[in-house]
ROFILO-362003 format. One record per residue (C-alpha): residue in one letter; chain; x, y, z. Coordinates in nm, 4 decimals. Example, Ala and Ser with C-alpha at 12.3 -4.5 7.8 and 13.67 -1.06 7.14 Angstrom:
% residues 2
(pt "a"; "A"; (1.2300; -0.4500; 0.7800)),
(pt "s"; "A"; (1.3670; -0.1060; 0.7140)),
***
This chain:
% residues 189
(pt "m"; "A"; (2.2368; -0.2650; -0.5768)),
(pt "t"; "A"; (2.2337; -0.4327; -0.9181)),
(pt "q"; "A"; (1.8762; -0.5504; -0.8658)),
(pt "s"; "A"; (1.7657; -0.1946; -0.7802)),
(pt "i"; "A"; (1.9282; -0.0588; -1.0956)),
(pt "l"; "A"; (1.7607; -0.3292; -1.3024)),
(pt "q"; "A"; (1.4202; -0.2429; -1.1565)),
(pt "v"; "A"; (1.4716; 0.1285; -1.2273)),
(pt "n"; "A"; (1.5633; 0.0478; -1.5868)),
(pt "r"; "A"; (1.2721; -0.1954; -1.6328)),
(pt "i"; "A"; (1.0049; 0.0559; -1.5351)),
(pt "e"; "A"; (1.2017; 0.3529; -1.6704)),
(pt "a"; "A"; (1.1621; 0.5403; -1.3422)),
(pt "d"; "A"; (1.4611; 0.7576; -1.4259)),
(pt "k"; "A"; (1.2604; 0.9129; -1.7118)),
(pt "a"; "A"; (0.9756; 0.9956; -1.4732)),
(pt "w"; "A"; (1.2227; 1.1408; -1.2214)),
(pt "d"; "A"; (1.3398; 1.3851; -1.4898)),
(pt "i"; "A"; (0.9845; 1.5225; -1.4908)),
(pt "e"; "A"; (0.8712; 1.4906; -1.1265)),
(pt "t"; "A"; (1.0134; 1.3723; -0.7949)),
(pt "d"; "A"; (0.7755; 1.5398; -0.5496)),
(pt "a"; "A"; (0.4296; 1.3937; -0.4909)),
(pt "s"; "A"; (0.4250; 1.4932; -0.1250)),
(pt "d"; "A"; (0.0619; 1.6040; -0.1527)),
(pt "v"; "A"; (-0.0395; 1.2452; -0.2397)),
(pt "i"; "A"; (-0.1146; 0.9853; 0.0264)),
(pt "v"; "A"; (-0.0667; 0.6194; -0.0649)),
(pt "a"; "A"; (-0.2263; 0.3713; 0.1752)),
(pt "v"; "A"; (-0.0269; 0.0478; 0.1939)),
(pt "i"; "A"; (-0.2747; -0.2260; 0.2887)),
(pt "d"; "A"; (-0.0458; -0.5060; 0.3995)),
(pt "t"; "A"; (0.1595; -0.6170; 0.7041)),
(pt "g"; "A"; (0.2189; -0.2640; 0.8288)),
(pt "i"; "A"; (0.5106; -0.0239; 0.7773)),
(pt "q"; "A"; (0.8198; 0.0260; 0.9902)),
(pt "f"; "A"; (0.7710; 0.3979; 1.0583)),
(pt "n"; "A"; (1.1287; 0.4635; 1.1674)),
(pt "h"; "A"; (1.2952; 0.2995; 0.8657)),
(pt "p"; "A"; (1.5613; 0.5493; 0.7507)),
(pt "d"; "A"; (1.4490; 0.5320; 0.3866)),
(pt "l"; "A"; (1.0821; 0.5843; 0.4779)),
(pt "l"; "A"; (1.0950; 0.8131; 0.7815)),
(pt "d"; "A"; (1.0527; 1.1368; 0.5844)),
(pt "n"; "A"; (0.7608; 0.9979; 0.3835)),
(pt "i"; "A"; (0.5378; 0.8618; 0.6607)),
(pt "y"; "A"; (0.2106; 1.0541; 0.6779)),
(pt "v"; "A"; (0.2304; 1.1884; 1.0311)),
(pt "d"; "A"; (-0.1342; 1.2891; 1.0866)),
(pt "h"; "A"; (-0.2547; 0.9309; 1.0425)),
(pt "p"; "A"; (0.0568; 0.7130; 1.0068)),
(pt "g"; "A"; (-0.1311; 0.3884; 1.0263)),
(pt "y"; "A"; (-0.4031; 0.1571; 1.1427)),
(pt "v"; "A"; (-0.4100; -0.1998; 1.2645)),
(pt "c"; "A"; (-0.7201; -0.3916; 1.1547)),
(pt "f"; "A"; (-0.7817; -0.7207; 1.3304)),
(pt "g"; "A"; (-1.0979; -0.8831; 1.4614)),
(pt "g"; "A"; (-1.3260; -0.6567; 1.2612)),
(pt "v"; "A"; (-1.1999; -0.3224; 1.3980)),
(pt "c"; "A"; (-0.9311; -0.0748; 1.2948)),
(pt "v"; "A"; (-0.7416; 0.1152; 1.5597)),
(pt "p"; "A"; (-0.4544; 0.3622; 1.5231)),
(pt "d"; "A"; (-0.1103; 0.2024; 1.5114)),
(pt "t"; "A"; (0.0355; 0.3331; 1.8362)),
(pt "d"; "A"; (0.3723; 0.1598; 1.8053)),
(pt "p"; "A"; (0.6235; 0.4437; 1.7456)),
(pt "q"; "A"; (0.8230; 0.2083; 1.5224)),
(pt "g"; "A"; (0.5161; 0.0842; 1.3355)),
(pt "s"; "A"; (0.3685; -0.2624; 1.3617)),
(pt "d"; "A"; (0.5282; -0.4396; 1.0644)),
(pt "d"; "A"; (0.6316; -0.7688; 1.2245)),
(pt "h"; "A"; (0.6651; -0.9424; 0.8871)),
(pt "g"; "A"; (0.8529; -0.6960; 0.6644)),
(pt "h"; "A"; (0.6469; -0.7211; 0.3461)),
(pt "g"; "A"; (0.4573; -0.3958; 0.3991)),
(pt "t"; "A"; (0.7809; -0.2073; 0.4663)),
(pt "h"; "A"; (0.9335; -0.3581; 0.1508)),
(pt "v"; "A"; (0.6312; -0.2524; -0.0551)),
(pt "a"; "A"; (0.6355; 0.0953; 0.1009)),
(pt "g"; "A"; (1.0022; 0.1266; 0.0005)),
(pt "t"; "A"; (0.9232; 0.0427; -0.3597)),
(pt "i"; "A"; (0.6488; 0.3059; -0.3573)),
(pt "g"; "A"; (0.8178; 0.5796; -0.1610)),
(pt "a"; "A"; (1.1691; 0.5325; -0.0275)),
(pt "s"; "A"; (1.3215; 0.8806; -0.0108)),
(pt "g"; "A"; (1.5238; 0.9598; -0.3182)),
(pt "n"; "A"; (1.8611; 1.1202; -0.3716)),
(pt "n"; "A"; (1.9539; 1.0966; -0.0021)),
(pt "s"; "A"; (2.2453; 0.8489; -0.0192)),
(pt "i"; "A"; (2.0532; 0.6010; 0.1983)),
(pt "g"; "A"; (1.9498; 0.2527; 0.0855)),
(pt "v"; "A"; (1.7248; 0.2528; -0.2206)),
(pt "t"; "A"; (1.5047; 0.4990; -0.4052)),
(pt "g"; "A"; (1.1318; 0.4494; -0.4377)),
(pt "v"; "A"; (0.9288; 0.5233; -0.7456)),
(pt "n"; "A"; (0.8164; 0.8398; -0.5629)),
(pt "w"; "A"; (1.0954; 1.0305; -0.3889)),
(pt "k"; "A"; (0.8499; 1.2334; -0.1854)),
(pt "v"; "A"; (0.5070; 1.0912; -0.1111)),
(pt "k"; "A"; (0.3048; 1.0330; 0.2041)),
(pt "l"; "A"; (0.2719; 0.6700; 0.3133)),
(pt "m"; "A"; (-0.0096; 0.5459; 0.5365)),
(pt "s"; "A"; (-0.0095; 0.1947; 0.6797)),
(pt "v"; "A"; (-0.3180; -0.0264; 0.7016)),
(pt "k"; "A"; (-0.2107; -0.3510; 0.8650)),
(pt "f"; "A"; (-0.4434; -0.6482; 0.8345)),
(pt "l"; "A"; (-0.1869; -0.9212; 0.7661)),
(pt "d"; "A"; (-0.0096; -1.0830; 1.0624)),
(pt "n"; "A"; (0.3541; -1.1788; 1.1194)),
(pt "s"; "A"; (0.3190; -1.4757; 0.8847)),
(pt "g"; "A"; (0.1668; -1.2623; 0.6077)),
(pt "s"; "A"; (-0.1800; -1.4088; 0.6582)),
(pt "g"; "A"; (-0.5052; -1.2297; 0.7263)),
(pt "f"; "A"; (-0.8792; -1.2227; 0.6863)),
(pt "i"; "A"; (-1.0795; -1.0525; 0.4120)),
(pt "e"; "A"; (-1.3110; -0.9131; 0.6816)),
(pt "d"; "A"; (-1.0170; -0.7200; 0.8263)),
(pt "a"; "A"; (-0.9151; -0.5915; 0.4818)),
(pt "i"; "A"; (-1.2738; -0.4726; 0.4384)),
(pt "q"; "A"; (-1.2485; -0.2835; 0.7678)),
(pt "g"; "A"; (-0.9227; -0.1280; 0.6454)),
(pt "f"; "A"; (-1.0882; -0.0062; 0.3256)),
(pt "a"; "A"; (-1.3820; 0.1244; 0.5304)),
(pt "k"; "A"; (-1.1403; 0.3214; 0.7507)),
(pt "l"; "A"; (-0.9767; 0.4704; 0.4398)),
(pt "l"; "A"; (-1.3202; 0.5633; 0.3037)),
(pt "e"; "A"; (-1.3995; 0.7373; 0.6318)),
(pt "l"; "A"; (-1.0691; 0.9278; 0.6199)),
(pt "k"; "A"; (-1.1127; 1.0215; 0.2522)),
(pt "n"; "A"; (-1.4645; 1.1494; 0.3202)),
(pt "s"; "A"; (-1.3274; 1.3604; 0.6067)),
(pt "g"; "A"; (-1.0830; 1.5339; 0.3707)),
(pt "v"; "A"; (-0.7642; 1.3261; 0.3962)),
(pt "n"; "A"; (-0.6024; 1.3278; 0.0493)),
(pt "i"; "A"; (-0.5714; 0.9518; 0.0016)),
(pt "r"; "A"; (-0.5219; 0.9035; -0.3722)),
(pt "v"; "A"; (-0.3973; 0.5446; -0.4060)),
(pt "t"; "A"; (-0.4150; 0.2167; -0.2170)),
(pt "n"; "A"; (-0.1527; -0.0523; -0.2681)),
(pt "n"; "A"; (-0.2666; -0.4109; -0.2257)),
(pt "s"; "A"; (0.0259; -0.6494; -0.2777)),
(pt "w"; "A"; (-0.1661; -0.9445; -0.1409)),
(pt "g"; "A"; (-0.4206; -1.1968; -0.2527)),
(pt "g"; "A"; (-0.5195; -1.5568; -0.2334)),
(pt "g"; "A"; (-0.8697; -1.5336; -0.1000)),
(pt "g"; "A"; (-1.1734; -1.5984; -0.3107)),
(pt "y"; "A"; (-1.4286; -1.3502; -0.4368)),
(pt "s"; "A"; (-1.5969; -1.1308; -0.1755)),
(pt "q"; "A"; (-1.8904; -0.9067; -0.2667)),
(pt "s"; "A"; (-1.8318; -0.7033; 0.0499)),
(pt "l"; "A"; (-1.4681; -0.6413; -0.0475)),
(pt "k"; "A"; (-1.5723; -0.5445; -0.3985)),
(pt "d"; "A"; (-1.8367; -0.3062; -0.2621)),
(pt "v"; "A"; (-1.6066; -0.1200; -0.0241)),
(pt "m"; "A"; (-1.3303; -0.0962; -0.2850)),
(pt "h"; "A"; (-1.5870; 0.0440; -0.5307)),
(pt "e"; "A"; (-1.7072; 0.2986; -0.2737)),
(pt "l"; "A"; (-1.3485; 0.4155; -0.2257)),
(pt "e"; "A"; (-1.2960; 0.4347; -0.6029)),
(pt "l"; "A"; (-1.6045; 0.6587; -0.6314)),
(pt "t"; "A"; (-1.4182; 0.9163; -0.4202)),
(pt "g"; "A"; (-1.1335; 0.9228; -0.6738)),
(pt "v"; "A"; (-0.9000; 0.6739; -0.5055)),
(pt "v"; "A"; (-0.7168; 0.4283; -0.7317)),
(pt "n"; "A"; (-0.6845; 0.0756; -0.5903)),
(pt "v"; "A"; (-0.3671; -0.0894; -0.7201)),
(pt "c"; "A"; (-0.3713; -0.4669; -0.6694)),
(pt "a"; "A"; (-0.1250; -0.7489; -0.7277)),
(pt "a"; "A"; (-0.2284; -1.0017; -0.9898)),
(pt "g"; "A"; (-0.0282; -1.2850; -0.8342)),
(pt "n"; "A"; (0.3312; -1.4044; -0.8463)),
(pt "a"; "A"; (0.2769; -1.7460; -1.0032)),
(pt "g"; "A"; (0.2626; -1.6317; -1.3659)),
(pt "g"; "A"; (-0.0825; -1.7809; -1.4125)),
(pt "n"; "A"; (-0.3470; -1.6560; -1.6511)),
(pt "v"; "A"; (-0.5632; -1.4327; -1.4332)),
(pt "d"; "A"; (-0.8298; -1.4150; -1.7039)),
(pt "i"; "A"; (-0.8898; -1.7863; -1.6486)),
(pt "n"; "A"; (-0.8087; -1.7985; -1.2759)),
(pt "p"; "A"; (-0.8884; -1.4549; -1.1290)),
(pt "q"; "A"; (-0.6835; -1.3318; -0.8344)),
(pt "y"; "A"; (-0.8519; -1.1230; -0.5675)),
(pt "p"; "A"; (-0.8636; -0.8411; -0.4799)),
(pt "a"; "A"; (-0.7238; -0.7561; -0.8269)),
(pt "a"; "A"; (-1.0212; -0.9116; -1.0057)),
(pt "s"; "A"; (-1.2772; -0.7486; -0.7767)),
(pt "s"; "A"; (-1.3326; -0.4643; -1.0207)),
(pt "l"; "A"; (-1.3974; -0.7174; -1.2974)),
(pt "s"; "A"; (-1.6489; -0.9406; -1.1224)),
***
């Protein structure tokens, strides 16, 4: 509980909550290890029309597991930070109390994956966005691979539709201007 309060204070989320707590018209795609769809803090914020996709071996298929396919936990953790239901006396509160979360799983149960599968995930999101699904943000709390022109291209194509790609810059505290982290640096290359 103390850590959650510290995080709220650090990003001053409470000030934003005084202005807005409902972004339920916004879809955030969490590109990660999946999302546990039935998590009590996330259940009300899962985008039901397209709750998620699993992207392995170069193809993306709908996540048909009613509980969601997060067999690692990182994607569910990230989804909670983004959109755990607020003011419901359960667990934690996300930055967005009401938002729609879509899972794009390309990382396995050890948190590892292939850039080619991430590319397929972005391509699926581009297809959905072009068909009218209101995806506004992607969250990419992963990295470690080198530069990929194909990844950069598909991320750029998605950005041209108005989607914002939010990417982690690494957890090691290194200077990313000297040692770029991908996919965060993809827009800079």
